[in-house]
N, C-alpha and C positions, 0 to 999 in steps of 0.2 A: 504494499500499500504506500504510494508516494506520500511523503510528508510524515511518515510514522517513524518514531524513534523508540527503540526498545532498549530497556536497561533493567535487568532483573525483574523487579516487580512494578516498574513504572512504564507507562506507554503514553504517547501523545497521539490522539486521533482527531483529525480535523472535524470541527463542528460538534464534538462532544465536549462541552465545557459549561462551567457554571456562569450564570448571569444573575447575580444577586439582586434582590429588589431593594428599593429605597422607599420608605424605611424597611429595615429587615423584619421579616415575618417568620418567627420560629415555628417549627413543626417537629413531629416525631415520625419516623419511618420505620415500619415493621417489615423485615425481609423474611420471606418464607422460602426455604430451599426444598422444593418438591421434586427436584430432579434426582437422578441416581448418582451424581458426581459432586465432588466438593467444588464450591463456588467461591472465588475471590471477589471481595467487594471493594471497589475503589471510589473515591470521591474525585471528580475531575475539577481542577482548579479553573480560574478564569482564562488561562492560556490553553487548557485542554490537557494539561499534564495529570496523569492518573496517580493518585496517592493511595496506597493500599491501606485499608482500615481493618479488615478482618477476613477470615476465611470461614465459610459456613459449610458444615458437613451435611450430607443428605438428611432430609426429614427434620431439620432443626430450624429454629426461628431466632431472630435477633432484632432488637429495637435500637435505633440510633436517634440522637437529636440532630436536627438539620435546620435548614432555612429554605424558604421559597426561592426558587431559581438555582438551587444547588443541583448539580448533575451527578448521578450515581451510575456506575458502570459495573456490571457483574460479568465475570469471565470464568470459564472452566479452569480450574487449577491445573489440570493435566495438559490441556491443549492451548490455553490462553484465548480460546475462541470466545467472541462476544456472545453472551447469552441474553443480555438484557441491558438496556440503558433507560434511565428515568430521570426526569427533571421534576423536582419537588414543587408542588403547588402551595396554595395557601391554606388548605384544610389542616386542622390541628394534628390529625393522625392520618397517615397514608400508608398503603400496604403494597408491597411488591411480591408477586409470586413468580418464582422461577421453576419451570418444568411442569406447571399445572396443566397447560394445554396438552402437552405430550401425554401425560397420564390420563387426562380426561378423554383424549381421542382413543387411546388404547382401551379404556373402559367401554366407551361407546362402540368400538369395533367388536369387542368381545361380546357385548350384549346383542348387537346386530347379528353376529354369527349364531348365537344361541337361538334368536328368533327365527332365523332362516332355517336352521336345523329342525326346529319344532314344526315349522310350516311344511318342510319336506316330509317329516315323519307323518303328519296328519294327512297330507296328500296321498302318501303311499298306503296308509291304512284305509282311506276312503276308496282308493283304486282297488284294493283287495276285496273290500266289502262289495263294491259294484261288480267285481268280477266273480263273485260267489265264493271267495276265499275268506277264511277267518281273519279278523284284524290282527 
């Protein structure tokens, strides 16, 4: 990525930066790691430099004090892949879920497969009955 500078746990990514409000509006952010991997949480300063704040293990939650306009970037600990970026708003408490959509889609797909299997089973039983065979 052009314009990206990598150094151990710091990274600069264009356009991911904090733009604080005036006057400052304080808030709390609750981070939920619903993914299957450890997630590093960075605050991006006003130049876009990422400053690591903590690492969150799978299925854990952490609350941080922040301010409106602060940019938070969450990356895979293993691959450094961007998993989520978030700019804090003015609500007193805000929540970030990482990995929820993936798990939710997996759950929905599993339920859809069950429903499809049940429809096939009922259709086969109906066909047997109509053909004079026991269900």
